[in-house]
C-alpha positions as MATLAB code, in Angstrom:
seq = 'MSADSETAPCISATDADGHRLRMRAWQGDHVTTRLLIRPARRSDLDGVGPLAGSLSRAQVRLQAAERGDESMAVAVLASWIVGVQSIRWSRGCDPPHPWLYGLHVTPEVQRQGIGRALVQAAEDLGRRRGAHRMTLDVDVDDAGAIAFYQALGYVVRRPHQHRWRSVDPQTGDVIAEGTAATLIMGRALR';
ca = [
      27.571   35.798  126.679;
      26.007   32.505  127.654;
      28.087   29.580  129.037;
      26.720   27.430  126.300;
      27.921   29.734  123.479;
      30.564   26.987  122.324;
      27.478   25.001  121.117;
      25.622   27.913  119.271;
      24.691   26.923  115.690;
      27.182   27.602  113.079;
      25.741   29.269  109.885;
      27.830   29.138  106.547;
      27.467   31.402  103.636;
      29.526   32.581  100.791;
      30.427   36.265  100.109;
      30.571   37.980   96.690;
      34.248   36.914   96.195;
      33.350   33.171   96.683;
      34.971   33.078  100.127;
      33.212   30.790  102.649;
      32.018   32.802  105.664;
      31.359   31.247  108.943;
      29.016   32.735  111.519;
      27.988   31.576  114.906;
      24.965   32.879  116.831;
      25.814   33.922  120.239;
      22.734   33.972  122.654;
      23.116   36.102  125.840;
      20.285   37.152  128.011;
      18.578   39.425  125.668;
      20.827   39.844  122.467;
      21.835   37.434  119.764;
      24.945   38.448  117.859;
      26.642   36.698  115.003;
      30.347   36.046  114.805;
      31.553   36.368  111.305;
      34.839   34.854  110.104;
      35.940   36.470  106.800;
      39.048   37.316  104.872;
      40.834   40.417  106.174;
      40.677   43.602  104.196;
      42.883   46.738  103.981;
      39.922   48.639  105.673;
      40.343   46.337  108.585;
      43.968   47.498  109.411;
      43.106   49.724  112.325;
      41.109   46.797  114.057;
      43.791   44.220  113.197;
      46.887   46.269  114.287;
      46.384   45.812  118.088;
      45.714   42.157  117.627;
      48.692   41.535  115.490;
      51.006   43.266  117.864;
      51.517   46.445  115.745;
      50.229   48.360  112.917;
      53.267   47.596  110.756;
      53.079   43.779  111.609;
      49.454   43.883  110.558;
      50.532   45.685  107.333;
      52.973   43.055  106.384;
      50.582   40.234  107.051;
      47.857   41.973  104.837;
      50.376   42.535  102.111;
      51.303   38.853  102.120;
      47.710   37.933  101.918;
      47.154   40.319   98.987;
      49.978   38.701   97.081;
      48.513   35.202   97.778;
      51.569   34.037   99.881;
      49.253   33.848  102.918;
      45.609   34.066  104.021;
      44.489   36.386  106.724;
      41.116   36.119  108.314;
      39.321   38.145  110.998;
      36.493   37.436  113.611;
      34.000   40.179  113.593;
      31.487   40.425  116.450;
      28.892   43.250  116.238;
      31.000   45.120  113.754;
      34.032   44.805  116.141;
      37.131   42.940  114.963;
      37.679   40.544  117.853;
      40.103   38.115  116.490;
      42.669   37.408  113.716;
      44.736   34.470  112.281;
      46.979   34.081  109.308;
      48.039   30.999  107.238;
      51.436   30.824  105.461;
      50.984   28.585  102.427;
      54.734   28.014  101.839;
      57.986   28.532  103.836;
      56.413   27.910  107.067;
      57.933   26.137  110.138;
      57.017   22.648  108.944;
      57.151   22.419  105.170;
      55.266   21.351  103.178;
      52.317   21.925  105.454;
      50.565   25.245  105.765;
      51.490   27.097  108.874;
      48.820   28.668  111.094;
      50.225   31.594  112.961;
      49.260   35.013  114.592;
      46.062   33.749  116.191;
      44.907   36.356  118.648;
      41.585   37.065  120.309;
      40.641   40.325  122.161;
      41.017   39.567  125.981;
      37.417   40.814  126.574;
      35.889   37.965  124.557;
      38.388   35.222  125.089;
      37.104   31.751  126.080;
      33.909   32.351  123.993;
      34.772   29.924  121.044;
      36.257   32.716  118.843;
      39.732   31.154  118.658;
      38.363   27.685  118.094;
      36.172   29.231  115.061;
      39.263   30.945  113.683;
      41.141   27.690  113.769;
      38.343   25.695  112.217;
      37.967   28.350  109.480;
      41.785   28.049  108.791;
      41.478   24.255  108.655;
      38.439   24.463  106.272;
      40.445   26.636  103.938;
      43.439   24.370  104.123;
      41.223   21.406  103.095;
      39.882   23.371  100.152;
      43.434   24.032   98.985;
      44.361   20.383   99.305;
      46.275   20.393  102.473;
      46.514   17.137  104.511;
      47.932   18.648  107.585;
      47.915   22.035  109.379;
      50.807   22.887  111.518;
      51.783   25.731  113.935;
      54.345   26.610  116.494;
      53.800   27.650  120.002;
      56.218   28.904  122.715;
      57.477   26.152  124.766;
      56.547   27.954  127.971;
      52.912   28.936  126.877;
      50.991   26.094  128.554;
      47.604   27.835  127.922;
      48.211   27.933  124.195;
      49.651   24.325  124.185;
      46.439   23.134  126.079;
      44.237   25.089  123.602;
      45.703   23.489  120.578;
      45.799   20.064  122.182;
      41.949   20.400  122.891;
      41.564   21.081  119.189;
      43.371   17.839  118.207;
      46.891   19.218  117.606;
      49.743   17.188  118.876;
      53.432   18.046  119.533;
      55.487   16.893  116.674;
      58.949   18.209  117.790;
      60.920   21.051  119.359;
      61.784   23.902  117.069;
      63.979   27.043  117.033;
      61.693   29.573  115.389;
      63.503   32.329  113.395;
      61.364   35.504  113.322;
      61.986   38.901  111.389;
      60.278   42.186  111.603;
      59.961   43.744  108.225;
      59.180   47.498  107.385;
      56.022   47.352  105.478;
      57.000   50.257  103.089;
      60.502   49.099  102.244;
      60.453   45.345  102.918;
      63.747   45.835  104.864;
      64.388   43.605  107.861;
      64.411   45.810  110.830;
      64.877   43.197  113.562;
      65.253   39.374  113.867;
      65.872   36.680  116.307;
      64.849   33.184  117.538;
      62.449   31.717  119.987;
      62.264   28.200  121.492;
      58.979   26.724  120.301;
      57.194   23.437  119.687;
      55.840   22.353  116.302;
      52.190   21.109  116.723;
      50.195   19.518  113.792;
      46.787   18.127  113.033;
      45.686   15.963  110.144;
      42.929   17.584  107.972;
      40.404   14.997  107.039;
];
């Protein structure tokens, strides 16, 4: 992919369900490929599982999206799922603001604007739903992620002790839980 792929034109469209799709044309030496950001589907599970950390974690996130508690989007490049993000609409880490979480891009295509496109799609969805701020939390020792979000306009709001739970997707039972030291970061949505 070319070094100037960050500035590739963004193309917007709407799918049959009325969801806004964002595509970016990537221009390499001989090939133009479009990045598609769209809502995740159950048929994406095998592609989302490795990005979400596990198949069961991906199932739980998809189930929450199907219930409407969350939204989950995937980045698709040449029919390959290369990124994922989720938004929790309530009960996030910084109520009442929506909480962006689970952003992951396949290592082979990192630093190509895919993470940025996923965050922008989340922010666009937040605006359409009336949110005034998007928040997230990041591990205190993850300097790369902190710098990434700061470059997108996110600022550290406060330290946070994040409580996490792993849930069995079939039973809903909590199978593990714990805490992690994080920073709440936020950005106003204008």
